N, CA, C and O atoms as a GROMACS GRO file, in nm:
protein
  584
    1UNK      N    1  -3.176  -0.708   1.107
    1UNK     CA    2  -3.051  -0.798   1.084
    1UNK      C    3  -2.991  -0.810   1.176
    1UNK      O    4  -2.983  -0.709   1.244
    2UNK      N    5  -2.929  -0.919   1.220
    2UNK     CA    6  -2.842  -0.979   1.345
    2UNK      C    7  -2.742  -0.881   1.272
    2UNK      O    8  -2.740  -0.851   1.153
    3UNK      N    9  -2.629  -0.824   1.412
    3UNK     CA   10  -2.549  -0.792   1.367
    3UNK      C   11  -2.405  -0.851   1.306
    3UNK      O   12  -2.334  -0.790   1.226
    4UNK      N   13  -2.379  -0.983   1.360
    4UNK     CA   14  -2.287  -1.031   1.297
    4UNK      C   15  -2.346  -1.070   1.142
    4UNK      O   16  -2.259  -1.062   1.056
    5UNK      N   17  -2.461  -1.105   1.100
    5UNK     CA   18  -2.460  -1.127   0.988
    5UNK      C   19  -2.432  -0.979   0.901
    5UNK      O   20  -2.381  -0.952   0.793
    6UNK      N   21  -2.481  -0.919   0.985
    6UNK     CA   22  -2.469  -0.752   0.911
    6UNK      C   23  -2.315  -0.715   0.867
    6UNK      O   24  -2.285  -0.660   0.761
    7UNK      N   25  -2.212  -0.760   0.984
    7UNK     CA   26  -2.091  -0.718   0.951
    7UNK      C   27  -2.017  -0.791   0.868
    7UNK      O   28  -1.926  -0.747   0.798
    8UNK      N   29  -2.060  -0.924   0.873
    8UNK     CA   30  -2.046  -1.048   0.736
    8UNK      C   31  -2.063  -0.976   0.629
    8UNK      O   32  -1.963  -0.924   0.581
    9UNK      N   33  -2.163  -0.961   0.579
    9UNK     CA   34  -2.190  -0.874   0.466
    9UNK      C   35  -2.144  -0.742   0.420
    9UNK      O   36  -2.125  -0.706   0.304
   10UNK      N   37  -2.131  -0.677   0.522
   10UNK     CA   38  -2.042  -0.551   0.491
   10UNK      C   39  -1.894  -0.592   0.503
   10UNK      O   40  -1.820  -0.493   0.492
   11UNK      N   41  -1.819  -0.724   0.525
   11UNK     CA   42  -1.725  -0.715   0.532
   11UNK      C   43  -1.686  -0.786   0.398
   11UNK      O   44  -1.581  -0.759   0.340
   12UNK      N   45  -1.776  -0.879   0.354
   12UNK     CA   46  -1.710  -0.922   0.253
   12UNK      C   47  -1.759  -0.859   0.112
   12UNK      O   48  -1.708  -0.905   0.010
   13UNK      N   49  -1.828  -0.785   0.105
   13UNK     CA   50  -1.860  -0.666  -0.001
   13UNK      C   51  -1.734  -0.560   0.020
   13UNK      O   52  -1.686  -0.509  -0.081
   14UNK      N   53  -1.688  -0.531   0.128
   14UNK     CA   54  -1.574  -0.429   0.145
   14UNK      C   55  -1.434  -0.480   0.060
   14UNK      O   56  -1.362  -0.411  -0.013
   15UNK      N   57  -1.417  -0.652   0.101
   15UNK     CA   58  -1.281  -0.690   0.088
   15UNK      C   59  -1.316  -0.736  -0.089
   15UNK      O   60  -1.213  -0.741  -0.157
   16UNK      N   61  -1.409  -0.760  -0.142
   16UNK     CA   62  -1.424  -0.781  -0.278
   16UNK      C   63  -1.421  -0.666  -0.364
   16UNK      O   64  -1.382  -0.665  -0.481
   17UNK      N   65  -1.460  -0.578  -0.302
   17UNK     CA   66  -1.431  -0.439  -0.372
   17UNK      C   67  -1.287  -0.344  -0.340
   17UNK      O   68  -1.258  -0.243  -0.404
   18UNK      N   69  -1.224  -0.389  -0.249
   18UNK     CA   70  -1.116  -0.282  -0.199
   18UNK      C   71  -1.035  -0.286  -0.304
   18UNK      O   72  -0.973  -0.182  -0.325
   19UNK      N   73  -1.017  -0.382  -0.380
   19UNK     CA   74  -0.914  -0.348  -0.475
   19UNK      C   75  -0.928  -0.282  -0.602
   19UNK      O   76  -0.846  -0.212  -0.662
   20UNK      N   77  -1.038  -0.315  -0.633
   20UNK     CA   78  -1.119  -0.276  -0.725
   20UNK      C   79  -1.160  -0.093  -0.735
   20UNK      O   80  -1.184  -0.030  -0.838
   21UNK      N   81  -1.159  -0.048  -0.612
   21UNK     CA   82  -1.222   0.086  -0.579
   21UNK      C   83  -1.052   0.133  -0.578
   21UNK      O   84  -1.042   0.236  -0.645
   22UNK      N   85  -0.962   0.104  -0.540
   22UNK     CA   86  -0.815   0.148  -0.526
   22UNK      C   87  -0.783   0.148  -0.644
   22UNK      O   88  -0.761   0.263  -0.682
   23UNK      N   89  -0.769   0.073  -0.722
   23UNK     CA   90  -0.721   0.078  -0.898
   23UNK      C   91  -0.797   0.170  -0.973
   23UNK      O   92  -0.739   0.240  -1.057
   24UNK      N   93  -0.924   0.180  -0.955
   24UNK     CA   94  -1.010   0.298  -1.031
   24UNK      C   95  -0.957   0.428  -0.950
   24UNK      O   96  -0.945   0.517  -1.034
   25UNK      N   97  -0.935   0.458  -0.869
   25UNK     CA   98  -0.851   0.566  -0.776
   25UNK      C   99  -0.754   0.608  -0.769
   25UNK      O  100  -0.733   0.718  -0.717
   26UNK      N  101  -0.653   0.523  -0.828
   26UNK     CA  102  -0.520   0.549  -0.900
   26UNK      C  103  -0.542   0.575  -1.038
   26UNK      O  104  -0.516   0.690  -1.075
   27UNK      N  105  -0.580   0.498  -1.119
   27UNK     CA  106  -0.581   0.546  -1.239
   27UNK      C  107  -0.631   0.685  -1.300
   27UNK      O  108  -0.750   0.716  -1.304
   28UNK      N  109  -0.533   0.762  -1.344
   28UNK     CA  110  -0.533   0.872  -1.438
   28UNK      C  111  -0.435   0.881  -1.523
   28UNK      O  112  -0.333   0.815  -1.507
   29UNK      N  113  -0.455   0.979  -1.648
   29UNK     CA  114  -0.363   0.984  -1.733
   29UNK      C  115  -0.230   0.934  -1.727
   29UNK      O  116  -0.174   0.851  -1.797
   30UNK      N  117  -0.185   1.013  -1.614
   30UNK     CA  118  -0.017   0.989  -1.580
   30UNK      C  119  -0.005   0.885  -1.490
   30UNK      O  120   0.109   0.863  -1.448
   31UNK      N  121  -0.114   0.802  -1.442
   31UNK     CA  122  -0.057   0.673  -1.386
   31UNK      C  123  -0.140   0.582  -1.454
   31UNK      O  124  -0.209   0.499  -1.394
   32UNK      N  125  -0.135   0.596  -1.582
   32UNK     CA  126  -0.215   0.446  -1.686
   32UNK      C  127  -0.108   0.345  -1.650
   32UNK      O  128   0.012   0.364  -1.626
   33UNK      N  129  -0.172   0.246  -1.651
   33UNK     CA  130  -0.105   0.120  -1.649
   33UNK      C  131  -0.009   0.088  -1.492
   33UNK      O  132   0.095   0.023  -1.484
   34UNK      N  133  -0.048   0.123  -1.434
   34UNK     CA  134  -0.016   0.101  -1.266
   34UNK      C  135  -0.103   0.043  -1.224
   34UNK      O  136  -0.218   0.072  -1.257
   35UNK      N  137  -0.075  -0.057  -1.136
   35UNK     CA  138  -0.162  -0.143  -1.074
   35UNK      C  139  -0.123  -0.132  -0.940
   35UNK      O  140  -0.014  -0.095  -0.896
   36UNK      N  141  -0.261  -0.182  -0.860
   36UNK     CA  142  -0.243  -0.141  -0.688
   36UNK      C  143  -0.098  -0.200  -0.638
   36UNK      O  144  -0.019  -0.139  -0.566
   37UNK      N  145  -0.083  -0.326  -0.692
   37UNK     CA  146   0.041  -0.398  -0.630
   37UNK      C  147   0.173  -0.275  -0.649
   37UNK      O  148   0.249  -0.236  -0.561
   38UNK      N  149   0.169  -0.229  -0.801
   38UNK     CA  150   0.268  -0.127  -0.808
   38UNK      C  151   0.281  -0.013  -0.704
   38UNK      O  152   0.378   0.035  -0.645
   39UNK      N  153   0.139   0.017  -0.702
   39UNK     CA  154   0.147   0.158  -0.621
   39UNK      C  155   0.193   0.086  -0.445
   39UNK      O  156   0.260   0.163  -0.376
   40UNK      N  157   0.163  -0.030  -0.393
   40UNK     CA  158   0.226  -0.047  -0.275
   40UNK      C  159   0.354  -0.047  -0.275
   40UNK      O  160   0.427   0.005  -0.191
   41UNK      N  161   0.395  -0.122  -0.401
   41UNK     CA  162   0.549  -0.122  -0.378
   41UNK      C  163   0.642   0.061  -0.391
   41UNK      O  164   0.753   0.102  -0.360
   42UNK      N  165   0.541   0.111  -0.443
   42UNK     CA  166   0.579   0.266  -0.454
   42UNK      C  167   0.550   0.317  -0.286
   42UNK      O  168   0.655   0.364  -0.241
   43UNK      N  169   0.469   0.318  -0.214
   43UNK     CA  170   0.449   0.316  -0.106
   43UNK      C  171   0.529   0.242  -0.008
   43UNK      O  172   0.563   0.291   0.099
   44UNK      N  173   0.558   0.123  -0.048
   44UNK     CA  174   0.691   0.089   0.062
   44UNK      C  175   0.818   0.136   0.100
   44UNK      O  176   0.877   0.146   0.208
   45UNK      N  177   0.866   0.181  -0.103
   45UNK     CA  178   0.983   0.243  -0.077
   45UNK      C  179   0.961   0.370  -0.020
   45UNK      O  180   1.043   0.404   0.065
   46UNK      N  181   0.869   0.449  -0.046
   46UNK     CA  182   0.862   0.570   0.043
   46UNK      C  183   0.914   0.698   0.008
   46UNK      O  184   0.960   0.691  -0.106
   47UNK      N  185   0.927   0.830   0.065
   47UNK     CA  186   1.011   0.941   0.064
   47UNK      C  187   1.128   0.905   0.118
   47UNK      O  188   1.160   0.794   0.159
   48UNK      N  189   1.208   1.031   0.116
   48UNK     CA  190   1.329   0.981   0.193
   48UNK      C  191   1.445   0.935   0.107
   48UNK      O  192   1.457   0.958  -0.013
   49UNK      N  193   1.537   0.856   0.193
   49UNK     CA  194   1.646   0.799   0.130
   49UNK      C  195   1.648   0.675   0.116
   49UNK      O  196   1.598   0.596   0.196
   50UNK      N  197   1.709   0.643   0.010
   50UNK     CA  198   1.692   0.516  -0.048
   50UNK      C  199   1.708   0.398   0.030
   50UNK      O  200   1.796   0.384   0.115
   51UNK      N  201   1.599   0.289  -0.008
   51UNK     CA  202   1.628   0.187   0.090
   51UNK      C  203   1.687   0.068   0.036
   51UNK      O  204   1.724   0.092  -0.079
   52UNK      N  205   1.711  -0.043   0.068
   52UNK     CA  206   1.776  -0.179   0.030
   52UNK      C  207   1.632  -0.237  -0.008
   52UNK      O  208   1.521  -0.193   0.023
   53UNK      N  209   1.667  -0.348  -0.085
   53UNK     CA  210   1.557  -0.412  -0.137
   53UNK      C  211   1.513  -0.532  -0.055
   53UNK      O  212   1.417  -0.600  -0.089
   54UNK      N  213   1.591  -0.559   0.064
   54UNK     CA  214   1.572  -0.676   0.173
   54UNK      C  215   1.488  -0.613   0.249
   54UNK      O  216   1.396  -0.680   0.296
   55UNK      N  217   1.496  -0.483   0.279
   55UNK     CA  218   1.416  -0.383   0.353
   55UNK      C  219   1.258  -0.388   0.322
   55UNK      O  220   1.159  -0.414   0.389
   56UNK      N  221   1.284  -0.349   0.179
   56UNK     CA  222   1.140  -0.299   0.100
   56UNK      C  223   1.071  -0.475   0.106
   56UNK      O  224   0.959  -0.502   0.149
   57UNK      N  225   1.130  -0.532   0.075
   57UNK     CA  226   1.061  -0.689   0.049
   57UNK      C  227   1.006  -0.709   0.191
   57UNK      O  228   0.884  -0.714   0.206
   58UNK      N  229   1.084  -0.721   0.289
   58UNK     CA  230   1.032  -0.727   0.427
   58UNK      C  231   0.922  -0.688   0.452
   58UNK      O  232   0.827  -0.766   0.467
   59UNK      N  233   0.908  -0.523   0.463
   59UNK     CA  234   0.800  -0.461   0.490
   59UNK      C  235   0.676  -0.515   0.393
   59UNK      O  236   0.564  -0.521   0.442
   60UNK      N  237   0.696  -0.551   0.263
   60UNK     CA  238   0.586  -0.570   0.169
   60UNK      C  239   0.536  -0.747   0.222
   60UNK      O  240   0.422  -0.788   0.199
   61UNK      N  241   0.625  -0.819   0.281
   61UNK     CA  242   0.615  -0.946   0.340
   61UNK      C  243   0.627  -1.026   0.211
   61UNK      O  244   0.555  -1.126   0.215
   62UNK      N  245   0.701  -1.013   0.090
   62UNK     CA  246   0.775  -1.080  -0.002
   62UNK      C  247   0.908  -1.111   0.009
   62UNK      O  248   0.986  -1.066   0.093
   63UNK      N  249   0.938  -1.211  -0.103
   63UNK     CA  250   1.052  -1.254  -0.125
   63UNK      C  251   1.148  -1.100  -0.210
   63UNK      O  252   1.091  -1.017  -0.280
   64UNK      N  253   1.266  -1.101  -0.183
   64UNK     CA  254   1.346  -1.023  -0.275
   64UNK      C  255   1.352  -1.065  -0.392
   64UNK      O  256   1.367  -0.964  -0.461
   65UNK      N  257   1.350  -1.178  -0.474
   65UNK     CA  258   1.274  -1.247  -0.638
   65UNK      C  259   1.190  -1.140  -0.650
   65UNK      O  260   1.209  -1.052  -0.734
   66UNK      N  261   1.086  -1.141  -0.561
   66UNK     CA  262   0.939  -1.128  -0.578
   66UNK      C  263   0.917  -0.978  -0.628
   66UNK      O  264   0.863  -0.937  -0.731
   67UNK      N  265   0.985  -0.900  -0.507
   67UNK     CA  266   1.006  -0.766  -0.546
   67UNK      C  267   1.110  -0.705  -0.651
   67UNK      O  268   1.110  -0.583  -0.667
   68UNK      N  269   1.182  -0.768  -0.708
   68UNK     CA  270   1.276  -0.757  -0.787
   68UNK      C  271   1.215  -0.753  -0.929
   68UNK      O  272   1.270  -0.697  -1.024
   69UNK      N  273   1.120  -0.805  -0.933
   69UNK     CA  274   1.016  -0.845  -1.051
   69UNK      C  275   0.960  -0.711  -1.049
   69UNK      O  276   0.961  -0.649  -1.155
   70UNK      N  277   0.908  -0.654  -0.941
   70UNK     CA  278   0.792  -0.545  -0.946
   70UNK      C  279   0.859  -0.423  -0.940
   70UNK      O  280   0.795  -0.320  -0.963
   71UNK      N  281   1.002  -0.417  -0.907
   71UNK     CA  282   1.081  -0.306  -0.907
   71UNK      C  283   1.144  -0.296  -1.062
   71UNK      O  284   1.141  -0.190  -1.124
   72UNK      N  285   1.193  -0.399  -1.110
   72UNK     CA  286   1.238  -0.392  -1.246
   72UNK      C  287   1.092  -0.329  -1.324
   72UNK      O  288   1.113  -0.237  -1.403
   73UNK      N  289   1.006  -0.355  -1.312
   73UNK     CA  290   0.870  -0.268  -1.428
   73UNK      C  291   0.869  -0.163  -1.356
   73UNK      O  292   0.841  -0.074  -1.436
   74UNK      N  293   0.885  -0.105  -1.224
   74UNK     CA  294   0.853   0.038  -1.200
   74UNK      C  295   0.969   0.103  -1.265
   74UNK      O  296   0.967   0.224  -1.291
   75UNK      N  297   1.052   0.043  -1.286
   75UNK     CA  298   1.212   0.126  -1.329
   75UNK      C  299   1.144   0.150  -1.459
   75UNK      O  300   1.104   0.256  -1.508
   76UNK      N  301   1.139   0.020  -1.509
   76UNK     CA  302   1.096   0.089  -1.681
   76UNK      C  303   0.979   0.196  -1.704
   76UNK      O  304   0.977   0.289  -1.784
   77UNK      N  305   0.861   0.150  -1.594
   77UNK     CA  306   0.756   0.263  -1.605
   77UNK      C  307   0.790   0.420  -1.568
   77UNK      O  308   0.722   0.521  -1.589
   78UNK      N  309   0.904   0.408  -1.514
   78UNK     CA  310   0.971   0.546  -1.466
   78UNK      C  311   0.962   0.617  -1.294
   78UNK      O  312   1.014   0.707  -1.229
   79UNK      N  313   0.865   0.516  -1.278
   79UNK     CA  314   0.839   0.513  -1.105
   79UNK      C  315   0.963   0.538  -1.010
   79UNK      O  316   0.966   0.633  -0.931
   80UNK      N  317   1.072   0.440  -1.027
   80UNK     CA  318   1.172   0.397  -0.908
   80UNK      C  319   1.297   0.402  -0.979
   80UNK      O  320   1.321   0.355  -1.090
   81UNK      N  321   1.388   0.474  -0.889
   81UNK     CA  322   1.519   0.460  -0.950
   81UNK      C  323   1.617   0.359  -0.872
   81UNK      O  324   1.615   0.346  -0.750
   82UNK      N  325   1.680   0.307  -0.935
   82UNK     CA  326   1.782   0.181  -0.874
   82UNK      C  327   1.925   0.233  -0.858
   82UNK      O  328   1.972   0.311  -0.941
   83UNK      N  329   1.991   0.193  -0.758
   83UNK     CA  330   2.159   0.237  -0.784
   83UNK      C  331   2.248   0.147  -0.676
   83UNK      O  332   2.204   0.138  -0.561
   84UNK      N  333   2.308   0.116  -0.694
   84UNK     CA  334   2.414   0.003  -0.616
   84UNK      C  335   2.470   0.063  -0.487
   84UNK      O  336   2.517   0.176  -0.492
   85UNK      N  337   2.469   0.010  -0.395
   85UNK     CA  338   2.529   0.147  -0.271
   85UNK      C  339   2.659   0.107  -0.288
   85UNK      O  340   2.701  -0.002  -0.327
   86UNK      N  341   2.756   0.267  -0.235
   86UNK     CA  342   2.860   0.300  -0.257
   86UNK      C  343   2.952   0.207  -0.141
   86UNK      O  344   3.052   0.142  -0.170
   87UNK      N  345   2.898   0.216  -0.015
   87UNK     CA  346   2.945   0.079   0.084
   87UNK      C  347   2.962  -0.052   0.042
   87UNK      O  348   3.070  -0.108   0.057
   88UNK      N  349   2.866  -0.109  -0.009
   88UNK     CA  350   2.883  -0.233  -0.064
   88UNK      C  351   2.792  -0.246  -0.173
   88UNK      O  352   2.669  -0.246  -0.166
   89UNK      N  353   2.868  -0.258  -0.279
   89UNK     CA  354   2.842  -0.258  -0.422
   89UNK      C  355   2.754  -0.400  -0.459
   89UNK      O  356   2.731  -0.420  -0.578
   90UNK      N  357   2.707  -0.492  -0.366
   90UNK     CA  358   2.613  -0.629  -0.374
   90UNK      C  359   2.507  -0.556  -0.320
   90UNK      O  360   2.404  -0.621  -0.334
   91UNK      N  361   2.484  -0.428  -0.252
   91UNK     CA  362   2.346  -0.420  -0.205
   91UNK      C  363   2.254  -0.293  -0.309
   91UNK      O  364   2.276  -0.174  -0.334
   92UNK      N  365   2.176  -0.364  -0.338
   92UNK     CA  366   2.085  -0.242  -0.458
   92UNK      C  367   2.004  -0.154  -0.376
   92UNK      O  368   1.934  -0.206  -0.289
   93UNK      N  369   2.002  -0.034  -0.389
   93UNK     CA  370   1.883   0.031  -0.305
   93UNK      C  371   1.823   0.164  -0.428
   93UNK      O  372   1.864   0.242  -0.514
   94UNK      N  373   1.693   0.114  -0.354
   94UNK     CA  374   1.603   0.197  -0.428
   94UNK      C  375   1.496   0.282  -0.375
   94UNK      O  376   1.431   0.264  -0.272
   95UNK      N  377   1.487   0.401  -0.480
   95UNK     CA  378   1.432   0.521  -0.410
   95UNK      C  379   1.301   0.551  -0.545
   95UNK      O  380   1.297   0.502  -0.658
   96UNK      N  381   1.222   0.632  -0.490
   96UNK     CA  382   1.112   0.707  -0.564
   96UNK      C  383   1.165   0.779  -0.684
   96UNK      O  384   1.269   0.835  -0.649
   97UNK      N  385   1.136   0.804  -0.828
   97UNK     CA  386   1.167   0.895  -0.916
   97UNK      C  387   1.066   1.051  -0.909
   97UNK      O  388   0.957   1.032  -0.855
   98UNK      N  389   1.084   1.154  -0.943
   98UNK     CA  390   1.012   1.236  -0.959
   98UNK      C  391   0.842   1.190  -0.964
   98UNK      O  392   0.746   1.240  -0.904
   99UNK      N  393   0.848   1.092  -1.045
   99UNK     CA  394   0.738   1.035  -1.108
   99UNK      C  395   0.689   1.007  -1.000
   99UNK      O  396   0.593   1.057  -0.941
  100UNK      N  397   0.772   0.905  -0.965
  100UNK     CA  398   0.734   0.811  -0.804
  100UNK      C  399   0.661   0.883  -0.730
  100UNK      O  400   0.540   0.859  -0.724
  101UNK      N  401   0.714   0.978  -0.663
  101UNK     CA  402   0.697   1.078  -0.551
  101UNK      C  403   0.560   1.146  -0.596
  101UNK      O  404   0.480   1.188  -0.512
  102UNK      N  405   0.538   1.154  -0.728
  102UNK     CA  406   0.396   1.226  -0.758
  102UNK      C  407   0.323   1.110  -0.744
  102UNK      O  408   0.265   1.125  -0.636
  103UNK      N  409   0.299   1.025  -0.780
  103UNK     CA  410   0.231   0.868  -0.765
  103UNK      C  411   0.234   0.834  -0.617
  103UNK      O  412   0.132   0.770  -0.590
  104UNK      N  413   0.291   0.847  -0.541
  104UNK     CA  414   0.330   0.826  -0.386
  104UNK      C  415   0.205   0.915  -0.351
  104UNK      O  416   0.093   0.876  -0.319
  105UNK      N  417   0.263   1.088  -0.370
  105UNK     CA  418   0.187   1.159  -0.298
  105UNK      C  419   0.047   1.126  -0.346
  105UNK      O  420  -0.024   1.130  -0.246
  106UNK      N  421  -0.039   1.090  -0.473
  106UNK     CA  422  -0.189   1.098  -0.542
  106UNK      C  423  -0.191   1.004  -0.463
  106UNK      O  424  -0.262   1.059  -0.379
  107UNK      N  425  -0.167   0.892  -0.415
  107UNK     CA  426  -0.212   0.751  -0.378
  107UNK      C  427  -0.258   0.797  -0.224
  107UNK      O  428  -0.370   0.796  -0.173
  108UNK      N  429  -0.087   0.852  -0.152
  108UNK     CA  430  -0.157   0.926   0.008
  108UNK      C  431  -0.277   1.004   0.006
  108UNK      O  432  -0.336   1.012   0.115
  109UNK      N  433  -0.340   1.078  -0.113
  109UNK     CA  434  -0.430   1.176  -0.101
  109UNK      C  435  -0.571   1.072  -0.110
  109UNK      O  436  -0.672   1.121  -0.059
  110UNK      N  437  -0.585   0.941  -0.168
  110UNK     CA  438  -0.643   0.880  -0.190
  110UNK      C  439  -0.707   0.809  -0.044
  110UNK      O  440  -0.826   0.784  -0.023
  111UNK      N  441  -0.586   0.784   0.053
  111UNK     CA  442  -0.615   0.703   0.130
  111UNK      C  443  -0.635   0.812   0.273
  111UNK      O  444  -0.644   0.771   0.389
  112UNK      N  445  -0.638   0.925   0.240
  112UNK     CA  446  -0.698   1.049   0.308
  112UNK      C  447  -0.823   1.081   0.285
  112UNK      O  448  -0.892   1.140   0.368
  113UNK      N  449  -0.852   1.055   0.204
  113UNK     CA  450  -0.975   1.096   0.154
  113UNK      C  451  -1.099   0.949   0.210
  113UNK      O  452  -1.215   0.959   0.249
  114UNK      N  453  -1.035   0.857   0.197
  114UNK     CA  454  -1.059   0.706   0.274
  114UNK      C  455  -1.097   0.726   0.394
  114UNK      O  456  -1.209   0.712   0.443
  115UNK      N  457  -0.972   0.769   0.453
  115UNK     CA  458  -1.011   0.770   0.632
  115UNK      C  459  -1.100   0.881   0.671
  115UNK      O  460  -1.138   0.886   0.788
  116UNK      N  461  -1.143   0.984   0.572
  116UNK     CA  462  -1.211   1.093   0.645
  116UNK      C  463  -1.345   1.067   0.603
  116UNK      O  464  -1.438   1.105   0.674
  117UNK      N  465  -1.368   0.997   0.479
  117UNK     CA  466  -1.505   0.916   0.471
  117UNK      C  467  -1.520   0.829   0.580
  117UNK      O  468  -1.634   0.787   0.595
  118UNK      N  469  -1.432   0.790   0.662
  118UNK     CA  470  -1.480   0.685   0.747
  118UNK      C  471  -1.474   0.722   0.894
  118UNK      O  472  -1.517   0.657   0.989
  119UNK      N  473  -1.433   0.800   0.893
  119UNK     CA  474  -1.353   0.886   1.055
  119UNK      C  475  -1.443   1.050   1.049
  119UNK      O  476  -1.459   1.104   1.158
  120UNK      N  477  -1.492   1.114   0.939
  120UNK     CA  478  -1.494   1.220   0.948
  120UNK      C  479  -1.660   1.259   1.047
  120UNK      O  480  -1.665   1.370   1.099
  121UNK      N  481  -1.747   1.190   1.059
  121UNK     CA  482  -1.853   1.141   1.126
  121UNK      C  483  -1.885   1.124   1.250
  121UNK      O  484  -1.994   1.152   1.300
  122UNK      N  485  -1.766   1.063   1.322
  122UNK     CA  486  -1.736   0.975   1.412
  122UNK      C  487  -1.746   1.082   1.539
  122UNK      O  488  -1.755   1.204   1.528
  123UNK      N  489  -1.742   1.002   1.665
  123UNK     CA  490  -1.735   1.095   1.773
  123UNK      C  491  -1.561   1.020   1.817
  123UNK      O  492  -1.491   0.934   1.763
  124UNK      N  493  -1.548   1.092   1.919
  124UNK     CA  494  -1.405   1.044   1.965
  124UNK      C  495  -1.374   0.900   2.005
  124UNK      O  496  -1.270   0.836   1.992
  125UNK      N  497  -1.497   0.864   2.058
  125UNK     CA  498  -1.523   0.731   2.116
  125UNK      C  499  -1.564   0.635   2.047
  125UNK      O  500  -1.545   0.519   2.084
  126UNK      N  501  -1.650   0.674   1.895
  126UNK     CA  502  -1.668   0.585   1.806
  126UNK      C  503  -1.522   0.558   1.759
  126UNK      O  504  -1.491   0.442   1.731
  127UNK      N  505  -1.449   0.638   1.751
  127UNK     CA  506  -1.337   0.610   1.662
  127UNK      C  507  -1.212   0.514   1.739
  127UNK      O  508  -1.119   0.457   1.682
  128UNK      N  509  -1.243   0.516   1.886
  128UNK     CA  510  -1.144   0.432   1.964
  128UNK      C  511  -1.185   0.302   1.910
  128UNK      O  512  -1.109   0.228   1.847
  129UNK      N  513  -1.341   0.270   1.945
  129UNK     CA  514  -1.410   0.169   1.904
  129UNK      C  515  -1.351   0.129   1.769
  129UNK      O  516  -1.273   0.034   1.759
  130UNK      N  517  -1.392   0.205   1.663
  130UNK     CA  518  -1.352   0.146   1.534
  130UNK      C  519  -1.214   0.113   1.495
  130UNK      O  520  -1.182   0.028   1.412
  131UNK      N  521  -1.128   0.198   1.571
  131UNK     CA  522  -0.959   0.127   1.573
  131UNK      C  523  -0.936  -0.022   1.636
  131UNK      O  524  -0.865  -0.115   1.597
  132UNK      N  525  -1.021  -0.012   1.742
  132UNK     CA  526  -0.996  -0.152   1.808
  132UNK      C  527  -1.069  -0.275   1.748
  132UNK      O  528  -1.031  -0.391   1.766
  133UNK      N  529  -1.186  -0.234   1.669
  133UNK     CA  530  -1.243  -0.354   1.593
  133UNK      C  531  -1.153  -0.386   1.476
  133UNK      O  532  -1.154  -0.499   1.427
  134UNK      N  533  -1.057  -0.266   1.417
  134UNK     CA  534  -0.982  -0.312   1.301
  134UNK      C  535  -0.861  -0.316   1.330
  134UNK      O  536  -0.778  -0.306   1.240
  135UNK      N  537  -0.821  -0.333   1.465
  135UNK     CA  538  -0.688  -0.425   1.513
  135UNK      C  539  -0.705  -0.538   1.529
  135UNK      O  540  -0.622  -0.620   1.491
  136UNK      N  541  -0.817  -0.572   1.590
  136UNK     CA  542  -0.873  -0.723   1.618
  136UNK      C  543  -0.907  -0.763   1.472
  136UNK      O  544  -0.870  -0.881   1.475
  137UNK      N  545  -0.948  -0.744   1.362
  137UNK     CA  546  -0.969  -0.785   1.250
  137UNK      C  547  -0.818  -0.815   1.185
  137UNK      O  548  -0.779  -0.921   1.136
  138UNK      N  549  -0.734  -0.672   1.202
  138UNK     CA  550  -0.569  -0.732   1.136
  138UNK      C  551  -0.544  -0.874   1.206
  138UNK      O  552  -0.501  -0.978   1.156
  139UNK      N  553  -0.580  -0.847   1.328
  139UNK     CA  554  -0.449  -0.953   1.431
  139UNK      C  555  -0.548  -1.104   1.358
  139UNK      O  556  -0.497  -1.211   1.323
  140UNK      N  557  -0.655  -1.077   1.354
  140UNK     CA  558  -0.717  -1.238   1.286
  140UNK      C  559  -0.645  -1.274   1.154
  140UNK      O  560  -0.616  -1.390   1.121
  141UNK      N  561  -0.615  -1.143   1.069
  141UNK     CA  562  -0.559  -1.166   0.920
  141UNK      C  563  -0.391  -1.245   0.980
  141UNK      O  564  -0.331  -1.341   0.932
  142UNK      N  565  -0.367  -1.181   1.066
  142UNK     CA  566  -0.199  -1.205   1.062
  142UNK      C  567  -0.156  -1.313   1.158
  142UNK      O  568  -0.040  -1.353   1.164
  143UNK      N  569  -0.264  -1.363   1.241
  143UNK     CA  570  -0.282  -1.510   1.287
  143UNK      C  571  -0.306  -1.622   1.153
  143UNK      O  572  -0.228  -1.715   1.135
  144UNK      N  573  -0.406  -1.600   1.078
  144UNK     CA  574  -0.437  -1.681   0.983
  144UNK      C  575  -0.331  -1.660   0.877
  144UNK      O  576  -0.345  -1.732   0.778
  145UNK      N  577  -0.226  -1.575   0.874
  145UNK     CA  578  -0.114  -1.580   0.762
  145UNK      C  579   0.005  -1.648   0.804
  145UNK      O  580   0.098  -1.664   0.725
  146UNK      N  581   0.012  -1.696   0.944
  146UNK     CA  582   0.121  -1.756   0.996
  146UNK      C  583   0.131  -1.925   0.951
  146UNK      O  584   0.225  -1.994   0.990
   0.00000   0.00000   0.00000
């Protein structure tokens, strides 16, 4: 099979399945009802000091209003804590609760397993080529998203 046709088939299958695969990897008894979108918000909030909603929304490429809906859900599920800034009461800060930190770490382990499955048997030269190919693909999507 010609390489372009093979790559097309692989990419189409990969994109078709990636959310499904990630959703199943997330689902455990503790994280029942958590969506891939929820996990992406958890990931964007990350570990460490609280972040303001505007910064998190920007990192996800969504509006603050859209993020507010997602954060409201995550607060109700017990994954996110929300407080007002002491310096400026108009600013809302979000951080992960203990449950959110565990979810973050669970999701990170999935990503680490995925990366190991991809690069575990590659030579250093093959890793460089793969990185370049994926950067090119990401740039393609970023250009299409403008």
